[in-house]
C-alpha positions as CSV (number, residue, x, y, z in Angstrom):
1,X,-42.4,-20.5,-7.0
2,X,-39.5,-21.3,-4.8
3,X,-37.1,-21.1,-7.7
4,X,-38.4,-17.6,-8.6
5,X,-37.9,-16.5,-5.0
6,X,-34.4,-17.9,-5.0
7,X,-33.5,-16.3,-8.3
8,X,-35.0,-13.0,-7.1
9,X,-33.0,-13.2,-3.9
10,X,-29.7,-13.9,-5.8
11,X,-30.4,-11.0,-8.2
12,X,-31.3,-8.7,-5.3
13,X,-28.1,-9.6,-3.5
14,X,-26.0,-9.0,-6.6
15,X,-27.6,-5.6,-7.1
16,X,-27.0,-4.6,-3.5
17,X,-23.5,-5.9,-3.6
18,X,-22.8,-3.9,-6.7
19,X,-24.3,-0.7,-5.2
20,X,-22.2,-1.3,-2.0
21,X,-19.1,-1.7,-4.0
22,X,-19.7,1.4,-6.1
23,X,-20.6,3.4,-2.9
24,X,-17.4,2.1,-1.2
25,X,-15.2,3.4,-4.0
26,X,-16.6,7.0,-3.7
27,X,-14.5,8.9,-1.2
28,X,-16.2,11.6,0.9
29,X,-13.9,11.3,3.9
30,X,-11.1,13.9,3.6
31,X,-8.7,11.7,5.5
32,X,-9.3,8.8,3.1
33,X,-8.9,11.1,0.1
34,X,-5.6,12.3,1.6
35,X,-4.5,8.7,2.0
36,X,-5.4,7.9,-1.6
37,X,-3.6,11.0,-2.8
38,X,-0.4,9.8,-1.1
39,X,-0.6,6.6,-3.3
40,X,-1.6,8.3,-6.5
41,X,0.9,9.2,-9.3
42,X,1.4,12.8,-8.1
43,X,4.5,13.2,-6.0
44,X,4.1,14.3,-2.4
45,X,6.8,15.9,-0.3
46,X,8.1,14.1,2.8
47,X,8.6,16.1,6.0
48,X,12.3,15.0,5.9
49,X,14.2,14.1,2.8
50,X,15.1,10.6,3.8
51,X,17.5,9.3,1.1
52,X,17.2,5.6,0.6
53,X,20.1,5.5,-1.8
54,X,22.4,6.6,1.1
55,X,20.9,4.5,3.9
56,X,19.9,1.3,1.9
57,X,22.5,1.8,-0.9
58,X,25.7,3.4,0.3
59,X,25.5,2.0,3.9
60,X,23.6,-1.2,2.9
61,X,21.3,-0.9,5.8
62,X,18.8,-3.8,5.8
63,X,15.2,-2.7,5.1
64,X,14.0,-4.2,8.3
65,X,16.3,-2.1,10.4
66,X,13.8,0.8,9.8
67,X,10.8,-1.2,8.8
68,X,11.1,-3.3,11.9
69,X,7.7,-5.0,12.0
70,X,7.7,-6.4,8.4
71,X,8.7,-9.9,9.5
72,X,5.9,-10.1,12.1
73,X,3.1,-7.9,11.1
74,X,0.8,-6.9,8.2
75,X,2.4,-3.5,8.2
76,X,6.1,-2.9,7.6
77,X,6.3,-0.2,10.3
78,X,8.0,3.1,10.3
79,X,10.9,3.7,12.7
80,X,10.4,5.9,15.8
81,X,12.5,9.0,15.7
82,X,14.6,7.5,18.4
83,X,15.9,4.9,15.9
84,X,17.0,7.6,13.6
85,X,18.7,9.5,16.4
86,X,20.5,6.3,17.5
87,X,22.8,6.9,14.5
88,X,22.4,10.6,14.0
89,X,23.6,11.6,17.4
90,X,27.0,10.7,15.9
91,X,26.5,10.9,12.2
92,X,25.8,14.5,11.5
93,X,25.9,14.4,7.7
94,X,28.6,15.2,5.2
95,X,26.8,17.9,3.2
96,X,24.8,21.0,4.2
97,X,21.6,19.4,2.8
98,X,22.1,16.3,4.9
99,X,22.9,18.3,8.0
100,X,19.7,20.4,7.5
101,X,17.6,17.2,7.2
102,X,19.3,15.6,10.2
103,X,18.6,18.8,12.2
104,X,14.9,18.3,11.4
105,X,15.1,14.8,12.8
106,X,16.7,16.2,15.9
107,X,14.0,18.8,16.2
108,X,11.3,16.1,16.2
109,X,13.4,14.0,18.7
110,X,13.9,16.9,21.1
111,X,10.2,17.9,20.9
112,X,9.2,14.2,21.5
113,X,7.2,14.3,18.3
114,X,6.9,11.5,15.7
115,X,7.9,12.3,12.1
116,X,4.7,12.4,10.1
117,X,5.8,10.6,7.0
118,X,3.6,10.7,3.9
119,X,2.5,7.2,2.9
120,X,3.8,6.2,-0.5
121,X,3.0,2.5,-1.0
122,X,-0.7,1.6,-0.4
123,X,-2.9,-1.1,-1.9
124,X,-6.6,-0.6,-2.1
125,X,-8.5,-0.8,1.1
126,X,-10.3,-4.0,0.1
127,X,-6.9,-5.8,-0.2
128,X,-4.9,-7.3,2.6
129,X,-1.2,-7.3,2.1
130,X,0.5,-9.0,5.0
131,X,4.2,-8.1,4.9
132,X,5.1,-10.9,7.3
133,X,4.0,-13.6,4.8
134,X,6.1,-12.1,2.1
135,X,9.1,-11.7,4.3
136,X,8.7,-15.3,5.6
137,X,8.5,-16.5,1.9
138,X,11.8,-14.7,1.3
139,X,10.4,-12.3,-1.2
140,X,13.0,-9.6,-1.7
141,X,11.6,-6.1,-0.8
142,X,12.6,-4.8,-4.2
143,X,10.1,-7.1,-5.9
144,X,7.3,-4.9,-4.7
145,X,9.0,-1.6,-3.7
146,X,11.5,-1.3,-6.6
147,X,15.3,-0.7,-6.3
148,X,15.0,1.7,-3.2
149,X,18.7,1.4,-2.7
150,X,19.1,3.4,-5.9
151,X,16.4,6.0,-5.1
152,X,16.8,9.3,-3.4
153,X,13.7,10.5,-1.6
154,X,10.8,8.4,-2.6
155,X,7.9,10.5,-3.7
156,X,5.8,8.1,-5.7
157,X,5.2,4.5,-6.2
158,X,7.3,3.0,-9.0
159,X,5.2,-0.2,-9.1
160,X,1.8,-1.1,-10.5
161,X,0.3,-2.4,-7.3
162,X,-2.7,-3.7,-9.3
163,X,-4.3,-7.1,-8.9
164,X,-2.9,-8.5,-12.2
165,X,0.6,-7.5,-11.2
166,X,0.3,-9.3,-7.8
167,X,-1.3,-12.4,-9.3
168,X,1.5,-12.7,-11.9
169,X,3.9,-12.8,-9.0
170,X,1.8,-15.3,-7.1
171,X,1.8,-17.6,-10.2
172,X,5.6,-17.4,-10.5
173,X,6.9,-20.9,-9.9
174,X,9.7,-19.4,-7.7
175,X,7.0,-18.4,-5.1
176,X,4.2,-20.9,-5.9
177,X,1.8,-18.8,-3.9
178,X,-1.9,-19.4,-3.6
179,X,-4.1,-17.4,-6.0
180,X,-7.6,-17.9,-4.5
181,X,-9.5,-14.6,-3.9
182,X,-9.5,-15.2,-0.1
183,X,-5.7,-15.0,0.0
184,X,-5.8,-11.2,-0.4
185,X,-9.5,-10.3,0.0
186,X,-10.6,-11.2,3.5
């Protein structure tokens, strides 16, 4: 009798877990849907055409200059508009297009308003991706984010960002990272 109850409890928990998982994948929250849309394959326009190939490529700016919290946080961070204006008070752009985009940055700065960037890179909500662990392990940003120094305005993810892709990197002898479920799902 106890075995039947235990088996019934396990089956019941499995059914409830499956229902919870399926329910959790349905999005009824418009904000969540917008967040997912930003990570889908359809391109979304940024409020300012930030050209990575100029900043990270031509001027070889380190990723962490703008993404300042990557080495100490789960999130990479987005620079405050003050950081952008630190350079763009002096660097006004060499083309009309660049000057127009820098003027948008200045408008945000003068209004005391943050730039509302559209999120591009996003893993599923049930996954934890701590940037700090990857930076501390000396994983080059391009491994996950692609060759951003060669990209203009990033409008969509160029990487798979699926579990199998991440696990294959974790299994790479170069990184020798753990692959237990609890490493990313906690």
